[in-house]
C-alpha positions in Angstrom: 30.2 -16.4 18.2 27.9 -15.7 15.2 25.1 -13.2 15.5 22.4 -16.0 15.4 24.1 -17.8 18.2 24.4 -14.6 20.2 20.7 -14.0 19.9 20.0 -17.6 21.0 22.2 -17.2 24.1 20.5 -14.0 25.1 17.1 -15.6 24.7 18.2 -18.5 27.0 19.3 -15.9 29.5 16.1 -13.8 29.3 13.7 -16.7 29.5 14.9 -17.5 33.0 12.9 -14.4 34.0 10.3 -14.4 31.2 9.0 -17.9 31.3 6.0 -17.1 29.1 8.4 -16.3 26.3 10.8 -13.7 24.9 10.0 -11.1 22.1 12.2 -9.7 19.4 11.9 -6.3 21.1 13.3 -7.8 24.4 16.5 -9.0 22.6 16.8 -5.9 20.4 16.8 -3.7 23.6 19.7 -5.7 25.1 21.7 -5.6 21.9 20.7 -2.0 21.0 19.9 -3.1 17.5 17.1 -3.1 15.0 14.1 -5.3 16.0 13.4 -6.5 12.4 16.9 -8.1 12.2 16.4 -9.8 15.5 13.1 -11.2 14.2 15.0 -12.7 11.3 17.5 -14.4 13.6 14.6 -15.8 15.7 12.9 -17.1 12.6 16.1 -18.9 11.6 16.3 -20.5 15.0 12.7 -21.4 14.8 13.2 -23.1 11.4 16.2 -25.0 12.8 13.9 -26.5 15.5 15.5 -24.6 18.4 12.7 -22.3 19.2 8.9 -22.5 19.7 7.0 -19.6 18.2 4.0 -18.4 20.2 1.6 -16.3 18.2 0.3 -13.3 20.0 0.8 -9.6 20.4 3.8 -9.5 20.4 5.0 -12.8 19.0 7.0 -14.7 21.7 9.7 -17.3 21.4 10.7 -20.1 23.8 13.6 -22.5 23.5 12.8 -26.2 22.9 14.8 -28.2 25.5 17.6 -25.9 26.7 20.1 -28.7 27.2 19.9 -30.0 23.6 20.0 -26.5 22.2 23.4 -25.9 23.8 25.0 -28.5 21.5 26.6 -27.7 18.2 24.4 -26.4 15.4 26.1 -28.8 13.1 25.1 -32.1 14.7 25.0 -33.9 18.0 28.5 -33.1 19.2 28.8 -31.7 22.7 31.4 -29.3 21.5 30.6 -25.6 22.1 28.8 -24.3 19.0 31.4 -21.5 18.8 33.8 -23.6 16.7 35.0 -23.2 13.1 33.1 -26.1 11.6 29.7 -25.2 13.0 30.1 -21.7 11.6 30.1 -23.0 8.1 27.1 -22.2 5.8 24.9 -25.3 5.8 26.2 -26.6 9.1 22.7 -27.7 10.0 21.6 -28.7 6.5 23.6 -30.2 3.7 26.9 -30.1 5.6 25.5 -31.6 8.9 26.8 -35.2 8.1 30.2 -34.1 6.6 30.8 -31.9 9.7 29.8 -34.7 12.0 32.3 -37.0 10.2 35.0 -34.4 10.3 34.7 -34.0 14.1 34.8 -37.7 14.5 38.0 -37.9 12.4 39.7 -35.2 14.4 38.7 -36.5 17.9 38.9 -40.3 17.2 41.4 -41.7 19.7 44.3 -41.9 20.0 45.5 -39.7 17.1 42.5 -39.2 14.9 41.8 -40.6 11.4 43.2 -39.7 8.1 40.5 -38.2 5.8 39.7 -38.1 2.1 37.5 -35.3 0.9 35.5 -35.9 -2.3 33.7 -33.3 -4.4 33.5 -31.4 -7.6 35.7 -28.4 -8.4 34.8 -25.4 -6.3 32.8 -27.1 -3.5 35.1 -25.9 -0.8 37.4 -28.8 -0.1 40.4 -26.6 0.8 38.3 -24.5 3.1 36.8 -27.5 4.8 40.3 -29.0 5.4 41.5 -25.8 7.0 38.4 -25.6 9.2 39.1 -29.2 10.3 42.5 -28.0 11.4 41.0 -25.0 13.2 38.6 -27.4 14.9 41.5 -29.6 16.1 43.1 -26.5 17.7 39.9 -25.4 19.3 39.3 -28.9 20.7 42.9 -29.0 22.1 43.7 -32.0 19.9 46.8 -30.2 18.5 48.8 -27.2 19.9 47.8 -23.7 18.9 50.7 -23.2 16.6 50.7 -26.7 15.0 51.6 -26.6 11.3 49.1 -26.8 8.5 50.8 -27.5 5.2 48.9 -27.2 1.9 50.1 -28.9 -1.3 48.5 -29.4 -4.7 49.7 -32.5 -6.4 48.6 -31.1 -9.8 51.3 -28.5 -9.6 54.0 -31.1 -10.3 52.0 -33.6 -12.4 54.6 -33.4 -15.3 57.5 -34.4 -13.0 56.6 -37.5 -10.9 60.0 -37.6 -9.1 59.8 -34.0 -8.1 56.2 -34.4 -6.9 57.1 -37.3 -4.7 60.2 -35.5 -3.4 58.1 -32.5 -2.5 56.0 -34.6 -0.1 58.5 -37.1 1.3 61.9 -35.4 0.8 64.8 -36.6 -1.2 68.3 -38.1 -0.8 71.1 -36.6 -2.7 71.5 -38.3 -6.1 68.1 -39.9 -6.2 67.5 -38.3 -9.6 69.1 -35.8 -11.9 69.1 -32.5 -10.1 68.8 -33.9 -6.6 72.1 -32.3 -5.5 71.5 -32.4 -1.8 69.4 -34.0 0.9 66.0 -32.2 1.5 63.2 -32.7 3.9 59.7 -33.1 2.5 56.4 -31.4 3.5 55.4 -34.5 5.5 58.4 -33.9 7.8 57.6 -30.2 8.1 54.0 -31.0 9.0 55.1 -33.0 12.1 52.6 -32.7 15.0 50.1 -31.0 12.6 48.2 -31.5 9.4 49.1 -31.8 5.7 46.4 -31.1 3.1 47.1 -32.9 -0.2 44.8 -31.6 -2.9 44.2 -33.4 -6.2 45.8 -36.5 -4.6 44.8 -38.7 -7.6 47.7 -37.0 -9.4 50.2 -38.7 -7.0 52.3 -41.3 -9.1 52.3 -45.0 -8.1 55.6 -44.8 -6.3 54.3 -41.8 -4.2 51.1 -43.7 -3.5 53.0 -46.6 -2.0 55.1 -44.4 0.1 52.0 -42.6 1.4 50.3 -45.9 2.2 53.4 -47.1 4.0 53.2 -44.0 6.3 49.4 -44.4 6.8 49.9 -48.1 7.9 53.2 -47.8 9.9 53.7 -44.2 10.9 57.1 -43.9 9.1 58.4 -43.4 5.6 61.7 -43.2 3.6 62.6 -40.1 1.6 62.9 -40.7 -2.2 66.2 -42.5 -2.9 66.7 -43.4 0.7 67.3 -47.2 1.4 68.1 -47.3 5.1 66.9 -44.3 7.0 63.3 -44.2 8.4 61.5 -41.0 9.3 58.9 -41.1 12.0 56.4 -38.2 12.2 53.0 -37.5 13.7 50.9 -36.0 10.9 47.2 -36.1 10.1 46.6 -36.3 6.4 43.6 -34.7 4.8 43.5 -35.5 1.1 41.1 -34.2 -1.5 40.2 -35.1 -5.1 37.6 -34.3 -7.8 37.7 -37.8 -9.1 34.7 -40.2 -8.9 35.2 -42.4 -5.8 34.1 -45.4 -7.8 36.8 -45.0 -10.4 39.6 -47.6 -10.5 42.1 -44.8 -9.7 40.6 -44.0 -6.4 39.6 -47.4 -5.1 43.1 -47.8 -3.6 42.7 -44.5 -1.7 39.2 -45.3 -0.4 40.4 -48.7 0.9 43.4 -47.3 2.7 42.1 -43.9 4.1 39.5 -44.7 6.8 37.3 -41.5 6.8 35.7 -40.6 3.5 33.7 -37.3 3.4 31.8 -36.1 0.4 31.0 -32.4 0.0 27.9 -31.6 -2.0 27.9 -29.4 -5.1 26.1 -26.1 -4.9 23.2 -27.4 -7.0 22.4 -30.0 -4.2 22.5 -27.4 -1.5 19.4 -25.4 -0.4 18.6 -21.9 -1.6 19.1 -20.6 2.0 22.6 -22.0 2.0 23.4 -20.4 -1.3 21.9 -17.1 0.0 24.2 -17.1 3.1 27.2 -17.9 0.8 26.2 -14.8 -1.3 25.9 -12.8 1.8 29.4 -13.9 3.0 31.1 -13.1 -0.3 29.5 -9.7 -0.7 30.5 -8.8 2.9 34.0 -9.8 2.1 34.1 -7.4 -0.8 32.5 -4.7 1.5 35.3 -5.2 4.0 37.9 -5.1 1.2 36.4 -1.8 -0.2 35.6 -0.3 3.1 32.1 0.6 2.0 28.6 -0.8 2.3 27.4 -2.6 -0.9 23.9 -2.3 -2.1 22.4 -4.8 -4.5 19.0 -5.0 -6.1 16.6 -7.9 -5.4 16.6 -9.2 -8.9 20.4 -9.6 -8.8 20.1 -11.5 -5.6 17.6 -13.8 -7.2 19.8 -14.3 -10.2 22.7 -15.4 -8.0 20.4 -17.7 -6.1 19.1 -19.5 -9.2 21.7 -19.4 -11.9 23.6 -22.5 -13.1 26.9 -22.5 -11.3 28.8 -25.6 -12.5 32.1 -24.7 -10.7 30.3 -24.3 -7.4 31.3 -22.1 -4.6 34.5 -21.0 -6.2 32.6 -19.8 -9.3 29.9 -18.1 -7.2 32.6 -16.1 -5.4 34.3 -15.1 -8.6 31.0 -14.0 -10.2 30.2 -11.9 -7.2 33.6 -10.3 -7.2 33.2 -9.4 -10.9 29.9 -7.7 -10.2 31.4 -5.8 -7.2 34.3 -4.7 -9.4 31.9 -3.3 -12.1 29.8 -1.5 -9.5 32.9 0.0 -7.9 34.2 1.2 -11.2 30.9 3.0 -11.9 30.8 4.4 -8.4 34.2 5.9 -8.8 33.8 7.2 -12.3 30.4 8.8 -11.7 31.3 10.1 -8.2 28.3 8.2 -6.8 26.9 8.6 -3.3 26.8 4.8 -2.7 27.9 1.6 -4.4 25.1 -0.4 -5.9 25.0 -3.6 -7.9 22.3 -3.9 -10.5 21.5 -6.5 -13.2 23.8 -4.8 -15.7 26.8 -5.5 -13.5 26.2 -9.3 -13.4 27.9 -11.6 -15.8 25.5 -12.7 -18.5 25.3 -16.3 -17.4 24.3 -15.1 -13.9 21.6 -12.8 -15.2 19.9 -15.7 -16.8 19.2 -17.1 -13.3 16.2 -14.9 -12.9 14.5 -16.7 -15.8 14.0 -19.7 -13.4 12.0 -17.6 -10.9 8.7 -19.3 -11.7 10.1 -22.7 -10.7 11.3 -21.4 -7.3 9.0 -18.4 -6.6 7.7 -19.8 -3.3 11.1 -20.7 -2.0 12.6 -17.4 -3.0 9.7 -15.4 -1.4 10.0 -17.4 1.8 13.8 -17.0 1.9 14.0 -13.3 1.2 10.7 -12.6 3.0 10.8 -9.0 2.0 9.3 -6.6 -0.5 12.4 -4.5 -0.7 14.1 -4.0 -4.1 17.4 -3.1 -2.5 19.6 -5.0 0.0 22.5 -3.5 2.0 25.5 -5.6 2.9 28.2 -4.6 5.3 30.9 -6.6 7.0 29.7 -5.3 10.4 26.1 -6.4 9.9 24.7 -9.9 10.0 22.4 -10.7 8.3 22.0 -7.8 5.8 19.8 -4.9 6.6 16.3 -5.0 5.1 15.9 -8.7 4.9 12.9 -9.4 7.0 10.1 -8.2 9.2 8.2 -10.9 11.1 5.2 -11.4 8.9 3.3 -13.2 11.6 3.1 -10.4 14.1 -0.2 -8.7 14.4 1.1 -5.1 14.3 -0.4 -2.8 11.7 0.9 -2.1 8.2 2.2 1.3 9.2 4.9 0.0 11.5 6.3 -2.4 8.9 6.3 0.2 6.2 7.8 2.9 8.4 10.5 0.6 9.5 11.4 -0.3 6.0 11.5 3.4 4.9 13.6 4.3 8.0 16.0 1.5 7.2 16.5 2.9 3.7 17.0 6.4 5.0 19.4 5.2 7.6 21.4 3.5 4.9 22.4 6.9 3.5 20.1 6.9 0.5 18.4 10.2 -0.2 14.6 10.5 -0.4 14.6 10.8 -4.2 16.4 7.5 -4.6 14.3 5.8 -2.0 11.2 6.6 -4.0 12.9 5.0 -7.0 14.1 1.8 -5.4 11.4 1.0 -2.9 8.6 -1.3 -4.0 6.4 -2.3 -1.1 4.0 -5.1 -2.0 1.0 -3.9 0.0 -1.3 -6.7 -1.2 1.0 -9.5 -0.1 1.6 -8.0 3.3 -2.2 -7.3 3.6 -3.0 -11.0 2.9 -0.6 -12.2 5.5 -1.8 -9.7 8.0 -5.5 -10.9 7.7 -4.5 -14.5 7.7 -2.4 -14.3 10.9 -5.3 -12.6 12.7 -7.8 -15.1 11.6 -5.7 -18.0 12.7 -5.5 -16.6 16.3 -9.0 -15.3 17.0 -12.7 -16.1 17.0 -15.6 -13.8 17.6 -15.4 -14.3 21.3 -11.7 -13.8 21.5 -11.6 -10.7 19.4 -14.0 -8.8 21.7 -11.3 -9.1 24.4 -8.8 -7.1 22.5 -10.8 -4.7 20.2 -13.2 -2.0 21.5 -16.9 -2.9 21.2 -17.6 0.4 19.3 -15.0 -0.5 16.7 -16.4 -4.0 16.3 -19.9 -2.6 15.8 -18.6 -0.1 13.2 -16.7 -2.8 11.4 -19.8 -4.9 11.1 -21.9 -2.0 9.8 -19.2 -1.2 7.3 -19.1 -4.7 5.9 -22.9 -4.9 5.7 -22.9 -1.6 3.7 -20.1 -2.9 1.5 -22.0 -6.1 0.8 -24.9 -4.0 -0.3 -23.1 -1.4 -2.4 -20.3 -3.5 -3.9 -22.3 -6.7 -4.2 -19.7 -8.9 -2.5 -19.7 -11.3 0.4 -17.2 -10.7 3.3 -16.3 -13.5 5.7 -14.8 -13.4 9.2 -11.3 -13.0 7.9 -12.1 -9.6 6.7 -14.2 -8.8 9.8 -11.4 -9.6 12.1 -8.7 -7.9 10.0 -10.8 -4.7 9.5 -11.6 -4.6 13.3 -7.9 -4.8 14.2 -6.9 -2.3 11.5 -9.5 0.3 12.6 -8.4 0.1 16.2 -4.8 0.8 15.3 -5.5 3.4 12.6 -7.9 5.4 14.7 -5.4 5.4 17.5 -2.7 6.7 15.2 -4.8 9.4 13.7 -5.8 10.7 17.1 -2.2 10.8 18.1 -1.3 12.6 15.0 1.1 9.9 13.8 1.8 9.9 10.1 0.2 7.3 7.8 2.0 6.6 4.6 0.7 4.5 1.7 3.3 4.1 -1.0 0.8 2.5 -3.5 -2.0 4.9 -2.9 -2.3 6.0 -6.6 -2.1 2.4 -7.8 -4.8 1.3 -5.4 -7.0 4.3 -6.5 -6.5 3.3 -10.1 -6.8 -0.5 -9.9 -9.6 -0.6 -7.3 -11.5 2.5 -8.2 -14.9 1.3 -7.0 -13.5 0.1 -3.7 -11.5 3.4 -3.3 -14.7 5.5 -3.8 -16.5 3.3 -1.2 -13.6 3.7 1.2 -14.0 7.5 0.9 -17.6 7.2 2.1 -16.4 5.0 4.9 -13.8 7.5 5.9 -16.6 10.1 6.5 -18.5 7.7 8.7 -15.4 7.1 10.8 -14.7 10.8 11.0 -18.1 11.5 12.3 -18.1 8.5 14.7 -14.7 9.0 16.2 -14.1 12.7 15.7 -11.1 12.3 13.5 -9.9 13.4 10.0 -9.0 10.3 8.0 -6.0 11.0 5.7 -6.1 10.0 2.1 -3.3 7.4 2.6 -5.5 5.6 5.1 -8.4 5.6 2.6 -6.1 3.5 0.3 -5.6 0.9 3.1 -9.3 0.8 3.8 -10.0 0.2 0.1 -7.9 -3.0 0.3 -10.4 -4.6 2.7 -13.1 -4.4 0.1 -11.2 -5.8 -2.9 -12.0 -9.3 -1.8 -15.0 -11.6 -1.2 -15.5 -15.1 0.2 -14.8 -16.8 -3.0 -11.7 -14.9 -4.0 -9.1 -13.7 -1.5 -7.5 -11.2 -3.8 -7.5 -10.1 -7.4 -4.9 -12.3 -9.0 -2.3 -10.4 -11.1 -2.3 -12.0 -14.5 0.9 -11.8 -16.6 0.8 -8.8 -18.9 2.6 -7.8 -22.1 5.9 -6.1 -21.3 6.5 -2.5 -22.3 10.0 -1.1 -22.9 10.9 2.4 -24.2 14.3 2.7 -25.8 15.5 6.1 -27.1 18.5 8.1 -27.9 19.5 10.7 -25.3 20.5 10.6 -21.6 17.0 10.8 -20.1 14.4 11.0 -22.9 13.0 7.5 -22.5 13.1 7.7 -18.7 11.1 10.9 -18.7 8.4 9.4 -20.9 8.1 6.3 -18.9 8.0 8.2 -15.6 5.0 10.2 -16.9 3.2 7.2 -18.3 3.6 5.0 -15.2 2.6 7.9 -13.0 -0.6 8.6 -14.9 -1.7 5.0 -15.3 -0.8 4.3 -11.7 1.3 1.2 -12.2 5.1 0.7 -12.4 5.0 -1.5 -15.5 6.8 0.2 -18.4 10.6 0.3 -18.2 13.0 2.6 -19.9 16.5 2.5 -21.4 18.3 5.7 -22.3 21.0 5.5 -25.0 23.7 8.2 -24.8 24.8 9.3 -28.3 28.3 8.1 -27.5 27.2 4.5 -26.7 28.1 1.7 -29.1 24.9 0.2 -30.6 26.2 -3.3 -29.9 26.4 -2.6 -26.1 23.0 -1.0 -26.2 21.6 -4.1 -28.0 22.9 -6.4 -25.3 21.4 -4.2 -22.5 18.1 -4.1 -24.4 18.1 -7.9 -24.9 18.8 -8.4 -21.2 16.0 -6.0 -20.2 13.5 -7.7 -22.5 14.3 -11.0 -21.0 13.8 -9.6 -17.5 10.4 -8.1 -18.2 8.9 -10.8 -20.4 6.2 -12.8 -18.5 5.4 -15.1 -21.4 3.1 -12.6 -23.1 5.6 -10.8 -25.4 7.0 -7.3 -25.3 6.1 -4.1 -27.0 9.2 -2.0 -27.7 8.8 1.7 -28.4 11.8 3.4 -30.1 12.6 6.6 -31.8 14.9 6.0 -34.7 18.1 4.6 -36.2 19.5 1.2 -35.2 17.0 0.9 -32.4 14.3 0.1 -34.9 16.0 -3.2 -35.7 16.5 -4.4 -32.1 13.1 -6.0 -31.7 13.3 -8.5 -34.5 16.9 -9.5 -33.6 15.9 -10.1 -30.0 12.8 -12.1 -31.1 15.0 -14.3 -33.3 17.8 -14.7 -30.7 15.7 -15.3 -27.5 12.4 -16.5 -28.9 10.6 -13.7 -27.0 8.0 -12.2 -29.3 8.9 -8.5 -29.6 6.9 -6.0 -31.6 8.4 -2.6 -32.3 6.6 0.8 -32.6 8.6 3.6 -34.0 8.6 7.4 -33.6 7.7 7.1 -30.0 6.0 9.9 -28.0 4.6 10.2 -24.5 1.0 9.9 -25.6 1.9 6.7 -27.5 3.5 5.2 -24.4 0.3 6.2 -22.5 -1.9 4.4 -25.0 0.2 1.3 -25.1 0.4 1.1 -21.3 -3.3 1.7 -20.8 -4.1 -1.2 -23.2 -1.6 -3.4 -21.4 -3.2 -2.7 -18.0 -6.6 -3.4 -19.5 -5.4 -6.9 -20.4 -4.9 -6.5 -24.2 -2.8 -9.2 -25.9 0.3 -8.3 -28.0 -1.5 -8.6 -31.3 -4.5 -6.6 -30.1 -2.2 -3.8 -28.9 -0.4 -3.6 -32.2 -3.5 -3.8 -34.3 -5.2 -1.0 -32.3 -2.1 1.2 -32.6 -1.6 1.4 -36.4 -0.8 4.9 -37.7 -4.3 5.5 -39.0 -6.1 4.8 -35.7 -3.3 5.5 -33.2 -5.2 7.7 -30.9 -8.8 6.9 -31.7 -10.9 6.0 -28.7 -13.0 2.9 -28.9 -16.1 4.7 -27.4 -18.4 7.1 -29.3 -17.0 10.6 -29.0 -18.8 13.9 -28.5 -18.2 16.5 -31.2 -14.6 17.5 -31.3 -13.9 21.2 -31.7 -11.6 22.0 -34.6 -8.2 23.4 -33.9 -7.6 26.9 -35.3 -4.9 29.6 -35.5 -6.2 33.1 -35.6 -4.4 35.7 -37.8 -5.6 39.2 -37.2 -4.8 42.8 -38.1 -6.3 46.3 -38.0 -5.3 47.5 -41.4 -7.7 45.5 -43.6 -8.3 42.0 -44.9 -5.3 42.1 -47.2 -2.7 42.0 -44.4 -4.6 39.4 -42.5 -4.9 37.1 -45.5 -1.3 37.6 -46.4 -0.4 36.5 -42.8 -2.7 33.5 -43.2 -1.0 32.5 -46.4 2.5 32.6 -44.9 1.4 30.4 -42.0 -0.4 27.9 -44.3 2.7 27.7 -46.5 4.9 27.0 -43.5 2.7 24.5 -41.8 1.5 21.2 -43.2 -1.2 20.0 -40.8 -4.6 19.1 -42.1 -6.0 19.2 -38.5 -5.5 22.9 -38.1 -7.4 25.7 -39.8 -6.0 29.2 -40.2 -8.7 31.8 -39.6 -8.1 35.4 -40.7 -10.1 38.1 -39.0 -10.1 41.9 -39.3 -10.6 43.7 -36.1 -11.6 47.4 -36.2 -12.5 47.9 -32.6 -9.6 46.6 -30.4 -11.7 46.8 -27.2 -14.0 44.1 -28.6 -11.2 41.7 -29.5 -11.4 39.6 -26.3 -15.2 39.2 -26.7 -14.7 38.0 -30.2 -12.0 35.5 -29.3 -14.2 34.3 -26.4 -17.1 33.7 -28.9 -14.7 31.8 -31.2 -13.4 29.7 -28.4 -16.8 28.2 -27.7 -16.9 26.7 -31.2 -13.2 26.2 -31.9 -10.0 25.3 -30.0 -7.8 28.3 -30.5 -4.2 27.2 -30.5 -2.6 30.6 -31.0 -3.2 34.2 -32.2 -0.9 35.9 -34.7 -1.4 39.6 -35.2 0.3 42.8 -36.5 0.0 44.5 -33.1 0.2 43.2 -29.5 -3.0 41.3 -28.6 -2.5 40.0 -25.0 -5.6 37.9 -24.4 -3.8 36.3 -21.4 -4.7 32.7 -21.8 -4.0 32.1 -25.5 -0.4 32.1 -26.9 0.3 35.2 -28.9 3.0 35.6 -31.7 3.7 39.0 -33.3 3.3 38.9 -37.1 6.8 40.4 -37.6 8.3 37.2 -36.0 6.4 35.1 -38.4 7.6 37.0 -41.4 11.2 36.7 -40.2 10.9 32.9 -39.7 11.5 32.3 -36.0 7.9 32.9 -35.2 7.0 29.8 -37.2 9.3 27.7 -34.9 7.4 29.1 -31.9 4.2 28.1 -33.6 5.4 24.6 -34.3 6.3 24.2 -30.7 2.9 25.4 -29.6 1.3 22.9 -32.0 3.4 20.0 -30.6 2.4 20.9 -27.1 -1.2 21.1 -28.2 -1.0 17.5 -29.5 0.5 16.5 -26.2 -2.4 18.1 -24.3 -4.9 16.3 -26.5 -3.4 12.9 -25.8 -3.2 13.5 -22.1 -6.9 14.6 -22.1 -7.8 11.4 -23.8 -6.0 9.3 -21.2 -7.5 11.3 -18.3 -11.0 10.3 -19.4 -10.1 6.8 -18.0 -9.0 8.0 -14.6 -11.0 11.0 -13.4 -14.1 10.5 -11.4 -15.7 13.9 -11.2 -14.2 15.8 -14.1 -14.2 15.8 -17.9 -10.7 15.0 -19.0 -10.8 17.2 -22.1 -12.3 20.2 -20.4 -10.0 20.1 -17.3 -6.9 19.7 -19.6 -7.9 22.7 -21.7 -8.4 24.8 -18.6 -5.1 23.8 -17.2 -3.4 24.5 -20.5 -4.7 28.1 -20.3 -3.6 28.3 -16.7 -0.1 27.2 -17.5 0.2 29.8 -20.2 -1.2 32.5 -18.0 1.2 31.7 -15.1 4.2 31.5 -17.5 3.4 35.1 -18.6 2.8 36.4 -15.2 6.0 34.8 -13.7 7.9 35.6 -16.9 9.3 32.0 -17.1 9.0 29.2 -19.7 8.2 25.7 -18.5 9.8 22.5 -19.9 7.3 20.8 -22.2 7.5 17.4 -20.4 6.9 19.1 -17.1 3.6 20.5 -18.4 2.3 17.0 -18.5 3.1 16.6 -14.9 1.4 19.8 -14.0 -1.8 18.8 -15.9 -1.8 15.5 -14.0 -1.2 17.1 -10.6 -3.9 19.7 -10.9 -6.4 17.3 -12.5 -6.1 14.7 -9.8 -6.0 17.5 -7.2 -9.4 19.0 -8.2 -10.9 15.5 -8.8 -9.9 14.5 -5.2 -11.2 17.8 -3.8 -14.6 17.2 -5.4 -14.6 13.7 -3.9 -14.0 15.1 -0.4 -10.4 14.1 0.0 -8.5 16.3 2.4 -5.5 18.0 0.7 -2.0 17.4 2.0 0.0 19.9 4.0 3.0 21.8 2.6 6.0 21.5 4.8 7.2 24.9 6.2 4.4 26.7 4.4 4.9 30.0 6.2 8.6 30.2 5.4 7.9 29.4 1.7 5.0 31.9 1.5 7.2 34.7 3.0 10.0 33.8 0.5 7.7 33.8 -2.5 4.9 36.2 -1.5 4.6 37.8 -4.9 4.7 34.5 -6.8 2.1 33.0 -4.4 -0.3 35.9 -5.2 0.2 35.3 -8.9 -0.7 31.6 -8.6 -3.7 32.4 -6.4 -5.1 35.0 -8.8 -4.4 32.9 -11.9 -6.1 29.8 -10.6 -9.1 31.6 -9.2 -11.2 31.1 -12.4 -10.8 27.3 -12.0 -11.8 27.5 -8.3 -15.0 29.3 -9.3 -15.7 27.0 -12.2 -15.3 23.8 -10.4 -16.5 25.1 -7.0 -13.4 24.1 -5.0 -10.9 25.9 -2.8 -7.3 24.8 -3.2 -5.9 26.5 -0.1 -2.4 27.8 0.4 -0.8 24.4 0.8 -1.8 23.3 -2.7 -1.0 26.7 -4.1 2.5 26.3 -2.7 2.9 22.9 -4.3 1.8 24.3 -7.7 4.2 27.2 -7.5 7.0 24.8 -6.6 6.2 22.7 -9.7 6.6 25.8 -11.9 9.7 27.1 -10.3 11.5 23.7 -10.3 10.7 23.1 -14.0 11.8 26.3 -15.7 13.5 26.0 -19.1 16.9 27.4 -18.5 18.2 27.0 -22.1 
């Protein structure tokens, strides 16, 4: 019995006691399995018309006419649904009529009907024939060990005599080589079935002999003139020929039951999905391992042109599984996962049709997961569905999805990379389901009056401050949400919002308003609203009566392609994190990779990300600079290339993409001359300087200045030579200069440890390697400048340039105190972390807790004190207190990102 049928039988059993209806939880408890999977089975039964769905809390299901539901899922047969034919994919859809005919052919008295199966190559004629045989055994029409003989007439098409002899037998001497009497397959199939594939290949003589048997029940072997052989055999023939062709007219006249099997293009997407599921599970069983596959790959298999039908689909899936298995073994992976790169190229093109089938695909997959898990012991695959019509809060759905991923054996780091929860889609369905079930009278029966009053006050305040109209949909949804969220907060249950940063960036005004609302809720209900919950609250204010949600318009695609194992990935990770949207994609090109292979991978990725608006490709050097034009010419997708990519460049491009710039506008605004100029008027920018200093007179200081100027060619940096007689006044002088200039570094003949400005001894400059240090400092300074420019767009309470400069000084100071060197790219992450941290603290957001803080503090007591002392100047300046939890996070960032080279 299939899993769906098992769920249905349990529901029938339970509803004898629960006449009001049965919930997914009731069935899950009996089966000791995951409720979300049970919800999917119940939805399948509901779509098949077997169950009635009763909206409520929880959603309940009742059978529709128990007697009729006990019949086969494939038609109106009274045969138990636990039979081979009814287990076929599509038994209730495209194969319903073929299965009904097949059952009639098997059960027709007294000895059934011979059958001709028609259909294109790969539609599953052989499998259908074998399942007809299995059905005959299950229905006690033939004995359990009755023979089933398979024969493909095409195997002997070049030798008509031998072909005929194989089926009917041969008498000695009938033709050259017939040296003895031999029984044919028809004789061996006595009391059972014979399946004759490609029957149109049978020669005229063989056709006549076959028709003689069909009409009379006997035949003569080839060359026999006297002896008649009587057998009881059911014939199932198959052909790919057009039934209207002259060749087949004879067969269709003489064989009474004609069954046409549909090609895969005429079958529903749900049928194709279950075929995909079946084939991947077969490979999982063969490999003895669970197989993971990303959502885009599933979509590609659902939508690609598959001319050779089920057979080709199976082969294409096996090929992808083989590639994924090879990578899993060669890289000693923790789990086996299929991604787009493993799919044959013709399969990958399937995703290009997504716009034509988006609604069907969304309804079928009914999930926001990016990764599916298939295992031969699970049906259907893990992570497919959560009942979207139930009225439970977001938290339960999200936690269930996260727990499912964790339970699949994927570690937390990988979960963060592969999960992509579409909060807005879930949010819309949540509000819609509530609105359909309640009015203002009904909602007061299930939501506390205090919460209803607060919800009304909040929306009135939102209408005034945000200038929007909010209808009853939002009122009902917010009321239910507040009831559940307040309950969770009081119980100390964790609230997780995986798109918090994206919500904060994309709905900044609403997010700030939600923070004000959080304070109202805290005072009213004596709680502390966590920042993740503030993100959810903000979603209620992103809509008005005229527009349900902000529609996501297609954007220009962004792809970064660079040499190296992780260079592009690192840049994209920083850019996406800062902007707050997972839009840019990366491809890393190991130095050993053939450029032709890299080109194909890049072309495929461009095709995936293009939404009709073109793609900006950012590359570093070499052959990569030519890829864009070639892809443009080959695919027709407009690709523009920017060379000598840097993290700030990716940030600038991504920011303009998010702001809705078109492809031409982005390229025009990012020419070399104006690459990082802001469109808004700027305040006066302090000039960058390098200070050279000595105590022996101006001559030495000027000589040092000359060496540096000769080694550096940067018109944006000025070298300033100073002569310091009184060493004790050095820091005061530097402080005075820093108010007018941006001091990048100090070079001096004696040690001048200012603490927050990089120092290079003069002797190192004269020997040459000091210049390399200086160049690295300048590169990092450029990086800081570009990050500061981008932060201006995202910080609410801070000046991006000023906070970046302070954090730059902080990083240098902590590096010195801890005696470590931080990776340059990691410094960007530290700037972002501390910037948003202080910005949130100033906005009243409660900082997060550090897990096992006491243990960590005892382990790194000295380092914690260094962090605390170093950052104290920023706490005083910005009037915030970071607390030990955040100090521990900052220390962890430093310790995890040391340069070990």
